[in-house]
VEXDREN-2710 file (C-alpha; in Angstrom, 1 decimal):
% VEXDREN-2710
k/r/px/py/pz
1/MET/-35.6/-20.0/-1.2
2/ALA/-37.1/-21.7/1.6
3/VAL/-37.3/-18.8/4.0
4/ASP/-37.9/-15.3/2.9
5/ILE/-38.6/-11.9/4.8
6/ASP/-41.6/-10.0/4.1
7/VAL/-41.5/-6.3/3.4
8/ILE/-37.7/-5.9/3.1
9/GLY/-36.6/-9.2/1.8
10/ALA/-34.1/-11.5/2.7
11/ARG/-30.9/-10.5/0.9
12/SER/-31.6/-6.5/2.2
13/ALA/-32.2/-7.7/5.8
14/ILE/-28.8/-10.2/5.8
15/TRP/-27.5/-6.8/3.4
16/LEU/-28.2/-4.3/6.6
17/LEU/-27.1/-6.7/9.4
18/SER/-23.7/-7.6/8.1
19/GLN/-23.1/-4.2/6.9
20/LEU/-23.7/-2.7/11.0
21/HIS/-21.7/-5.9/12.1
22/LEU/-18.8/-4.7/9.6
23/LEU/-18.8/-1.2/10.7
24/PHE/-19.0/-1.8/14.4
25/ALA/-16.1/-4.5/14.5
26/SER/-14.2/-2.0/12.3
27/PHE/-14.4/0.6/15.0
28/ALA/-13.7/-2.2/17.7
29/LEU/-10.5/-3.0/15.9
30/GLY/-9.4/0.1/14.3
31/ALA/-9.9/2.2/17.5
32/PRO/-7.9/-0.1/20.0
33/ILE/-4.8/0.3/17.8
34/PHE/-5.1/4.2/18.0
35/ILE/-5.9/3.7/21.5
36/VAL/-3.4/1.7/22.8
37/LEU/-0.6/3.9/20.8
38/SER/-2.0/6.6/22.8
39/GLU/-1.7/5.1/26.0
40/TYR/2.4/4.6/25.2
41/LEU/2.6/8.0/24.0
42/ALA/1.0/9.2/27.5
43/THR/3.9/7.8/29.3
44/PRO/7.0/9.5/30.6
45/ARG/8.7/11.2/28.3
46/GLY/12.2/9.1/27.2
47/VAL/10.6/5.5/28.4
48/ARG/11.0/3.1/25.6
49/ASN/9.4/-0.1/27.4
50/TRP/11.8/-2.7/25.8
51/ARG/9.9/-5.2/27.8
52/ILE/7.1/-4.3/25.0
53/ARG/9.1/-3.5/22.0
54/LEU/11.1/-6.7/21.7
55/PRO/8.6/-9.2/21.9
56/LEU/6.9/-7.0/19.3
57/VAL/9.8/-7.0/17.0
58/VAL/10.0/-10.8/17.3
59/VAL/6.5/-11.5/16.6
60/VAL/6.6/-9.1/13.6
61/ALA/9.8/-10.5/12.3
62/VAL/8.1/-13.8/12.4
63/ALA/4.8/-13.2/10.9
64/ALA/6.8/-11.4/8.0
65/LEU/8.4/-15.1/7.3
66/LEU/5.6/-16.8/7.4
67/GLY/3.4/-14.1/4.9
68/ILE/6.6/-14.2/2.6
69/MET/6.4/-17.8/2.7
70/ALA/2.5/-17.9/1.9
71/MET/2.4/-15.8/-0.5
72/HIS/1.4/-16.2/-4.0
73/THR/3.2/-13.7/-6.1
74/THR/6.4/-11.1/-5.8
75/VAL/3.6/-8.2/-5.7
76/GLU/2.3/-9.8/-2.5
77/ARG/5.8/-10.5/-0.8
78/ILE/7.1/-7.0/-1.4
79/VAL/3.5/-5.7/0.5
80/VAL/4.2/-8.2/3.5
81/VAL/8.1/-6.9/3.6
82/MET/6.9/-3.6/3.4
83/ALA/4.2/-3.9/6.1
84/ALA/6.6/-5.1/8.2
85/LEU/9.5/-2.7/7.8
86/LEU/6.5/0.1/8.3
87/LEU/5.5/-1.9/11.7
88/LEU/8.8/-2.1/12.9
89/SER/9.8/1.5/12.1
90/VAL/6.8/2.5/14.8
91/LEU/8.5/0.4/17.1
92/PHE/11.9/1.8/17.1
93/LEU/11.1/5.4/16.4
94/ILE/8.0/6.2/18.3
95/THR/8.8/7.7/21.8
96/PRO/6.5/8.2/24.5
97/VAL/5.6/12.2/25.1
98/GLY/4.6/12.4/28.5
99/ASP/1.5/14.0/27.4
100/HIS/-1.4/13.7/29.7
101/ARG/-4.0/14.2/27.0
102/TYR/-3.3/11.4/25.3
103/GLU/-4.0/9.1/28.3
104/ARG/-7.3/11.0/28.6
105/LEU/-8.1/10.5/24.6
106/ALA/-7.1/6.6/24.7
107/ARG/-9.4/5.9/28.2
108/GLU/-12.5/7.9/26.7
109/THR/-12.1/6.4/23.0
110/MET/-12.0/3.0/24.8
111/LYS/-15.2/3.4/27.0
112/ALA/-17.1/4.1/23.3
113/ALA/-15.0/1.4/21.9
114/THR/-16.2/-1.7/24.5
115/ILE/-19.4/-0.9/23.8
116/ALA/-19.3/-0.8/20.3
117/TYR/-17.5/-4.7/20.8
118/SER/-20.5/-5.4/22.0
119/PHE/-22.9/-4.4/19.2
120/ALA/-20.4/-5.8/17.0
121/ALA/-20.7/-9.1/18.5
122/ILE/-24.5/-8.8/18.7
123/SER/-24.9/-7.9/14.8
124/GLY/-22.2/-10.7/14.0
125/GLY/-24.5/-13.5/15.8
126/LEU/-28.0/-11.9/14.1
127/PHE/-26.4/-12.1/10.9
128/ALA/-24.9/-15.7/11.2
129/PHE/-28.6/-16.9/12.4
130/MET/-30.4/-14.9/9.7
131/LEU/-28.1/-16.5/6.9
132/MET/-28.9/-19.9/7.7
133/GLY/-32.6/-19.7/7.3
134/PRO/-33.0/-17.8/3.6
135/TYR/-29.9/-19.2/2.4
136/GLY/-29.4/-22.3/4.1
137/ASP/-27.5/-24.1/1.5
138/PHE/-24.6/-21.6/0.9
139/SER/-24.4/-21.6/4.7
140/ASP/-24.0/-25.5/5.1
141/HIS/-21.2/-25.0/2.2
142/LEU/-19.5/-22.6/4.2
143/ALA/-19.7/-24.7/7.0
144/GLY/-18.4/-27.8/5.2
145/GLN/-15.3/-25.7/3.7
146/PHE/-14.4/-23.7/7.0
147/GLY/-15.8/-25.9/9.6
148/SER/-12.4/-25.8/11.6
149/ILE/-12.1/-22.0/10.5
150/PHE/-15.0/-21.2/12.3
151/ALA/-14.2/-23.2/15.5
152/ILE/-11.0/-21.0/15.8
153/TYR/-13.2/-17.7/15.3
154/GLY/-15.2/-18.7/18.2
155/LEU/-12.6/-19.5/20.5
156/LEU/-11.1/-16.3/19.4
157/ILE/-14.3/-14.0/20.2
158/VAL/-13.8/-15.5/23.5
159/VAL/-10.3/-14.4/24.0
160/GLU/-10.6/-11.7/22.6
161/SER/-13.5/-10.8/24.7
162/VAL/-11.4/-11.4/28.0
163/LEU/-8.6/-9.2/26.4
164/VAL/-11.2/-6.1/25.7
165/TYR/-13.1/-6.3/28.9
166/THR/-9.7/-6.9/31.0
167/TYR/-8.0/-3.9/29.3
168/TRP/-10.8/-1.5/30.1
169/TYR/-11.4/-2.6/33.5
170/SER/-8.1/-2.8/34.6
171/TRP/-6.9/0.8/33.5
172/ARG/-6.9/2.1/37.0
173/SER/-5.8/-0.9/39.0
174/LEU/-3.0/-1.3/36.5
175/ALA/-1.9/2.5/36.4
176/GLU/1.2/1.8/38.3
177/ARG/2.0/-0.6/36.1
178/LYS/1.7/0.3/32.6
179/GLY/4.1/-1.8/31.1
180/LEU/1.6/-5.0/31.5
181/HIS/-1.3/-3.0/31.0
182/ILE/-0.1/-1.8/27.5
183/THR/1.0/-5.5/26.6
184/ILE/-2.6/-6.7/27.2
185/GLY/-3.7/-3.8/24.5
186/VAL/-1.3/-5.2/22.3
187/VAL/-2.3/-8.7/22.6
188/MET/-5.6/-7.8/22.2
189/ILE/-5.3/-6.0/18.8
190/LEU/-3.4/-9.2/17.7
191/VAL/-6.1/-11.3/18.5
192/GLY/-8.3/-9.1/16.7
193/THR/-6.6/-8.5/13.4
194/ALA/-6.1/-12.4/13.7
195/MET/-10.1/-12.4/13.9
196/MET/-10.6/-10.4/10.7
197/PHE/-7.9/-11.9/8.6
198/LEU/-9.5/-15.4/8.8
199/MET/-13.4/-14.2/8.1
200/ASN/-11.4/-11.9/5.1
201/GLY/-10.3/-15.5/3.7
202/VAL/-13.9/-16.8/3.9
203/GLY/-15.3/-13.3/2.0
204/SER/-12.3/-13.5/-0.4
205/TYR/-13.0/-17.1/-0.9
206/MET/-16.4/-16.3/-1.9
207/LEU/-15.0/-14.1/-5.2
208/THR/-11.7/-15.9/-5.6
209/PRO/-11.8/-19.4/-4.8
210/GLY/-9.2/-20.8/-6.9
211/ASP/-8.9/-23.0/-9.3
212/SER/-9.9/-26.4/-7.4
213/PRO/-11.4/-25.4/-4.0
214/GLU/-12.8/-28.7/-3.3
215/ALA/-9.7/-30.3/-3.6
216/ALA/-7.7/-27.5/-1.7
217/SER/-7.0/-27.6/1.9
218/VAL/-8.6/-25.4/4.4
219/TRP/-5.2/-23.0/4.4
220/GLY/-5.6/-23.2/0.5
221/ARG/-8.9/-22.1/0.5
222/ILE/-8.3/-19.0/3.3
223/ASN/-4.7/-18.1/1.2
224/ASN/-7.0/-17.7/-2.0
225/PRO/-5.7/-15.2/-4.8
226/SER/-7.2/-12.2/-3.1
227/TRP/-7.0/-12.4/0.5
228/THR/-3.7/-10.8/0.8
229/GLY/-5.3/-7.6/-0.7
230/LEU/-8.4/-7.5/1.3
231/ASN/-6.1/-7.7/4.6
232/LEU/-4.1/-5.2/3.9
233/HIS/-7.1/-2.8/2.6
234/ARG/-9.1/-3.6/5.5
235/PHE/-6.2/-3.0/7.9
236/ILE/-5.7/0.1/6.8
237/ALA/-9.0/1.3/6.0
238/ASN/-10.1/0.3/9.9
239/ILE/-7.2/2.8/11.1
240/THR/-8.5/5.4/9.1
241/PHE/-12.4/4.8/10.3
242/GLY/-11.1/4.3/13.7
243/GLY/-9.2/7.8/13.1
244/PHE/-12.3/9.3/12.2
245/MET/-14.4/8.2/14.7
246/VAL/-12.2/9.5/17.3
247/ALA/-12.9/12.8/15.6
248/LEU/-16.4/12.6/15.1
249/PHE/-16.6/11.9/19.2
250/ALA/-14.4/14.6/19.7
251/ALA/-16.5/17.1/17.7
252/PHE/-19.6/15.3/19.3
253/MET/-18.2/15.9/22.8
254/HIS/-17.0/19.9/21.7
255/LEU/-20.1/21.0/20.7
256/THR/-22.2/19.4/23.6
257/THR/-20.1/19.9/26.5
258/LYS/-21.4/22.5/29.1
259/ASN/-17.6/22.8/30.5
260/GLU/-15.5/25.6/28.9
261/GLU/-12.4/23.9/30.4
262/ASP/-13.0/21.0/28.4
263/ARG/-12.9/22.3/24.9
264/PRO/-9.5/22.8/24.4
265/PHE/-9.1/19.2/25.1
266/TYR/-11.8/18.1/22.2
267/ASP/-10.5/20.5/20.0
268/TRP/-7.2/18.8/20.4
269/MET/-8.3/15.7/20.0
270/GLY/-10.5/16.0/17.4
271/TYR/-7.6/17.3/15.5
272/ILE/-5.7/13.9/16.2
273/GLY/-8.1/11.7/15.5
274/ASN/-8.6/13.4/11.8
275/PHE/-4.9/13.6/11.5
276/ILE/-4.4/9.3/11.8
277/GLY/-7.7/9.3/9.9
278/VAL/-6.1/11.1/6.6
279/GLY/-2.6/10.1/7.2
280/THR/-3.9/6.6/6.5
281/LEU/-6.7/7.6/4.1
282/MET/-3.6/8.7/1.5
283/VAL/-2.2/5.2/1.2
284/LEU/-5.8/3.1/0.9
285/PRO/-5.5/4.1/-3.1
286/LEU/-2.4/1.9/-3.1
287/ALA/-3.8/-0.4/-1.0
288/GLY/-6.9/-0.6/-3.2
289/TYR/-4.5/-0.9/-6.4
290/ILE/-3.1/-3.6/-5.0
291/TYR/-6.4/-5.6/-4.4
292/ALA/-7.7/-4.8/-7.6
293/LYS/-4.6/-6.4/-9.5
294/GLU/-5.1/-9.5/-7.5
295/LEU/-8.7/-9.6/-9.0
296/PHE/-7.9/-8.8/-12.4
297/GLU/-4.8/-11.4/-12.6
298/TYR/-7.3/-14.2/-10.9
299/ASP/-10.0/-13.2/-13.2
300/ALA/-10.1/-10.2/-16.0
301/THR/-14.0/-10.8/-16.5
302/ILE/-14.5/-9.5/-12.6
303/SER/-12.3/-6.3/-13.2
304/THR/-14.1/-5.7/-16.1
305/PHE/-17.6/-5.7/-14.4
306/LEU/-16.2/-3.7/-11.8
307/MET/-14.7/-0.6/-13.9
308/ALA/-16.5/-0.6/-17.3
309/ASP/-19.7/-3.0/-16.8
310/LYS/-22.6/-2.8/-14.9
311/LEU/-20.5/-1.6/-11.5
312/SER/-18.9/1.0/-13.4
313/SER/-21.3/3.9/-12.5
314/PHE/-20.8/2.5/-8.6
315/PHE/-16.9/3.5/-9.2
316/VAL/-18.1/7.1/-9.8
317/MET/-20.0/7.3/-7.2
318/GLN/-16.9/6.1/-4.9
319/GLY/-15.0/9.0/-6.7
320/VAL/-17.4/11.1/-5.6
321/LEU/-17.1/10.4/-1.8
322/VAL/-13.6/10.0/-1.6
323/SER/-13.4/13.3/-3.2
324/LEU/-15.6/14.7/-0.5
325/LEU/-13.6/13.0/2.2
326/PHE/-10.1/14.7/1.5
327/LEU/-11.9/17.7/0.5
328/GLY/-13.6/18.1/4.0
329/ALA/-10.1/17.0/5.7
330/ASN/-8.5/19.8/3.6
331/TYR/-11.3/22.2/4.9
332/TYR/-10.9/21.3/8.3
333/MET/-7.5/22.0/8.2
334/TRP/-7.6/25.7/6.6
335/GLN/-10.0/25.8/9.6
336/SER/-7.8/24.7/12.0
337/ILE/-5.0/27.4/10.8
338/GLN/-7.2/29.8/12.1
339/ARG/-6.8/28.8/15.9
340/VAL/-2.7/29.3/15.5
341/GLU/-1.7/33.1/15.8
342/GLY/-0.6/34.6/13.2
343/GLY/-1.7/32.1/11.0
344/ALA/-4.7/34.1/8.9
345/ARG/-1.9/35.3/6.5
346/PHE/-1.6/31.6/4.9
347/LEU/-5.2/31.5/4.1
348/GLY/-4.4/33.1/1.0
349/TYR/-3.3/29.4/-0.2
350/MET/-6.9/27.7/0.6
351/ARG/-8.6/29.0/-2.5
352/PRO/-5.8/28.0/-5.0
353/ILE/-5.3/24.3/-3.3
354/LEU/-9.0/23.6/-3.0
355/THR/-9.7/24.8/-6.7
356/ALA/-7.1/22.1/-7.8
357/MET/-8.5/19.4/-5.7
358/VAL/-11.8/19.9/-7.4
359/VAL/-10.5/19.9/-11.0
360/ALA/-8.7/16.5/-9.8
361/ALA/-11.9/15.2/-8.6
362/VAL/-13.6/16.2/-11.6
363/ILE/-11.5/14.2/-13.7
364/TRP/-11.3/11.4/-11.4
365/ILE/-15.1/11.1/-11.4
366/THR/-15.9/11.8/-15.2
367/PRO/-16.6/8.4/-17.2
368/GLN/-15.9/7.3/-20.6
369/THR/-19.5/7.0/-21.3
370/PHE/-22.7/7.6/-19.5
371/LEU/-24.4/4.4/-20.5
372/PRO/-25.0/1.7/-17.7
373/ASP/-23.0/-1.2/-19.0
374/LEU/-21.3/-2.8/-22.3
375/THR/-24.3/-4.0/-23.7
376/THR/-26.6/-1.0/-23.4
377/ASP/-27.5/1.0/-26.5
378/ALA/-28.4/4.2/-26.8
379/PRO/-31.9/5.4/-26.3
380/ALA/-34.1/5.6/-29.1
381/GLY/-33.7/9.0/-30.5
382/ILE/-30.3/9.9/-28.7
383/ASP/-26.8/10.4/-30.3
384/PRO/-24.5/8.3/-28.8
385/ALA/-21.9/10.9/-29.1
386/SER/-23.8/12.7/-26.9
387/ILE/-23.7/10.4/-24.0
388/ILE/-20.0/9.3/-24.9
389/ILE/-16.8/11.5/-23.8
390/THR/-15.5/13.1/-27.1
391/GLU/-12.4/12.0/-28.4
392/ARG/-10.4/15.1/-27.8
393/LEU/-11.5/14.5/-23.8
394/ALA/-10.9/11.0/-24.2
395/PHE/-7.9/10.8/-22.5
396/ILE/-10.0/11.8/-19.2
397/GLY/-11.9/8.7/-19.1
398/LEU/-8.9/6.6/-19.0
399/MET/-7.3/5.1/-15.9
400/MET/-4.4/6.4/-16.1
401/ALA/-5.7/10.3/-15.9
402/LYS/-8.0/9.0/-12.8
403/ALA/-4.5/7.6/-11.1
404/LEU/-2.8/10.9/-11.8
405/ALA/-5.9/12.9/-10.5
406/VAL/-6.1/10.9/-7.2
407/THR/-2.3/11.3/-6.9
408/GLY/-2.6/15.0/-7.1
409/ILE/-5.5/15.0/-4.5
410/ILE/-2.9/13.4/-2.0
411/ILE/-0.3/15.8/-3.1
412/PHE/-2.4/18.8/-2.3
413/THR/-3.8/17.2/1.1
414/PHE/0.3/16.9/1.9
415/LEU/0.7/20.4/1.2
416/THR/-2.2/21.5/3.2
417/TYR/-0.3/19.8/6.1
418/MET/3.0/21.1/5.4
419/ILE/1.4/24.8/5.3
420/TYR/-0.2/23.9/8.4
421/ARG/3.2/22.8/9.9
422/ARG/4.8/25.9/9.3
423/ALA/2.2/28.2/10.9
424/VAL/2.1/26.5/13.7
425/SER/6.1/26.9/13.7
426/THR/5.5/30.4/13.4
427/GLY/2.8/30.9/16.0
428/THR/1.4/29.5/19.0
429/ILE/-1.7/27.3/18.7
430/ARG/-4.8/28.9/20.6
431/TRP/-6.6/24.7/21.5
432/GLY/-10.7/25.5/21.7
433/HIS/-10.6/28.9/19.6
434/ILE/-11.8/27.1/16.3
435/ALA/-15.0/27.8/14.4
436/PRO/-18.0/25.3/15.2
437/GLN/-17.7/24.8/11.1
438/ALA/-14.7/22.6/11.8
439/GLN/-16.6/20.7/14.1
440/TYR/-19.5/20.2/11.8
441/THR/-16.7/19.3/9.1
442/LEU/-15.7/16.3/11.6
443/ILE/-19.2/14.8/11.8
444/PHE/-19.4/15.3/8.1
445/ILE/-16.3/13.4/7.3
446/PRO/-16.9/10.0/9.2
447/ALA/-20.6/10.0/7.7
448/VAL/-19.0/9.9/4.4
449/ALA/-16.8/7.3/5.5
450/VAL/-19.6/5.3/7.0
451/TYR/-21.5/5.9/3.5
452/LEU/-18.2/5.0/1.7
453/MET/-17.5/1.3/3.7
454/ALA/-20.9/0.5/2.8
455/LEU/-21.3/1.1/-0.9
456/MET/-17.5/-0.2/-1.4
457/GLY/-18.2/-3.5/0.5
458/ALA/-21.6/-3.8/-1.7
459/ILE/-19.4/-3.6/-4.9
460/ARG/-17.2/-6.1/-3.3
461/GLU/-19.8/-8.6/-3.0
462/LEU/-21.4/-7.6/-6.3
463/ALA/-18.4/-8.4/-8.3
464/ARG/-19.4/-12.4/-7.9
465/GLN/-22.6/-11.5/-10.1
466/ASP/-24.9/-14.1/-10.0
467/TRP/-23.0/-16.6/-7.8
468/HIS/-22.8/-17.1/-4.3
469/VAL/-19.0/-18.8/-4.7
470/TYR/-17.6/-17.0/-7.9
471/LEU/-18.3/-19.7/-10.8
472/GLN/-18.3/-22.7/-8.2
473/ILE/-22.2/-22.3/-6.4
474/ARG/-24.7/-20.2/-8.5
475/ASP/-27.5/-18.0/-6.8
476/THR/-31.1/-19.3/-7.5
477/THR/-32.7/-17.4/-5.2
478/PRO/-35.0/-14.8/-6.4
479/TYR/-32.2/-12.0/-5.4
480/TRP/-29.6/-13.5/-7.9
481/PHE/-29.4/-10.0/-9.9
482/THR/-27.2/-7.1/-9.2
483/PRO/-29.1/-4.2/-8.1
484/THR/-29.4/-1.0/-9.4
485/LEU/-27.1/1.9/-7.7
486/GLY/-29.8/3.6/-6.7
487/HIS/-31.1/0.7/-4.3
488/THR/-27.5/0.1/-3.8
489/SER/-27.0/3.9/-2.4
490/VAL/-30.6/3.6/-0.7
491/MET/-29.1/0.4/1.5
492/ALA/-25.7/2.0/2.1
493/GLY/-27.3/5.1/3.1
494/LEU/-30.0/3.3/5.6
495/SER/-26.7/1.2/6.9
496/THR/-25.0/4.4/7.8
497/LEU/-28.3/6.4/9.3
498/VAL/-28.7/3.3/11.5
499/PHE/-25.1/3.2/12.3
500/PHE/-25.2/6.6/13.5
501/ALA/-28.0/6.3/15.5
502/PHE/-26.4/3.3/17.7
503/MET/-23.1/5.5/17.8
504/THR/-25.4/8.5/19.3
505/PHE/-26.7/6.3/21.8
506/ILE/-22.9/4.7/22.8
507/PHE/-21.7/8.1/22.8
508/TRP/-24.6/9.5/25.0
509/ILE/-24.7/6.5/27.6
510/SER/-20.7/7.1/27.8
511/PHE/-20.3/10.3/28.4
512/LYS/-23.6/11.9/28.9
513/LEU/-25.9/9.6/31.0
514/GLY/-22.4/8.5/32.8
515/ARG/-20.7/11.7/32.8
516/ALA/-20.0/11.3/36.7
517/ASP/-17.9/8.8/36.0
END
């Protein structure tokens, strides 16, 4: 390694910067999807805006056809068709409700997202600059393989910057031309998504470069065996993350505002953000399974290393974190039921539902063995039977049991929302009348989500083992080894703390320092 970084080392420094860039970029992409949809919902009831819908239908249809032709397998083609049908359903079925609260939600969230976009660009630039020092040869390889892609990406950054700031600063001037303003927002989302897809191509290439990457075209390297699964998973995850961050912002404002008239709005805003986050979170496991299946079909060694070898304990931690997300979301909904007049009579369902979810979570996180990898023997003096799950309970350690447990958690979450809907149908919602612990839960959920994103991002990168590009370019630096779960957890925790510190600054400068606006 030609250049190293004192104290923390080059890998840890680049790790932190890349994770911060990903978090800011996820918010800057996921939040606008939520924002533009909210602005559309705020338009007068019954307005369908076909001038916006028709071009989008054409774009979705063309993109779906191109995607079907580009995909490798039947499963990938089915994913593309399902995604296209979902988008078309949204375009045809969602109509404006004329609720001015959606306009305020969109505008206040966009204020924070605009600043977050600047941080995403800054952290991305620092990451690229720092990568070229300690990992110069690898950077040269990527530039040689994806030079044209990086050029297009740079151009899209300029286009996206123009669209982001035009969308934000034209909000008032285009107040009477909502169709044009929403169109700018839609184009902004499409360009941002294209940027994400391009960089996903580079990232997925590092893990699944294909059989002959040197002989492949640039498109062949981008459209590698795990590109589709990564695109699907990250796109859904960005919406989930955006929803949870909106809920975080609402909870922050609900707890700190001195204007009692604002509390009902921020209570409602937190509920909407959490609803979007949880709704998309429930389909994330399916996207994760699709991505894992692509990795298994490409090279079963990767899947073994992930699920049964050195990274298996990382997935136990993943199960704990995802379970905490669902438990937190359900606890918040049970707190929300108490803001409904007469809703207290439904609280008898809370304990059995949460108990069932805890049992499912325990099944999910129970490993077959407590050994760190496949090659490590039991320590001297320790009976191997004491650290391996008993034969009677062996089923709990299998993926089938864990898949059933995850499905159960999702079903009980859906049931909680159905009970909430039932409570609302029999009573009136008193926005603002909710216990403070509900707002603390809306802070806890995004914190867990950020930590989970940092951990899962590390797992995906560590799946390459001691390769920069799997089976193509070996990592010969002093940091070639797979770090321990402890070290990875510390890095994920540090990324979470730094990101929350920056988001606190963004919220403060947007809604406290600039409150007069």
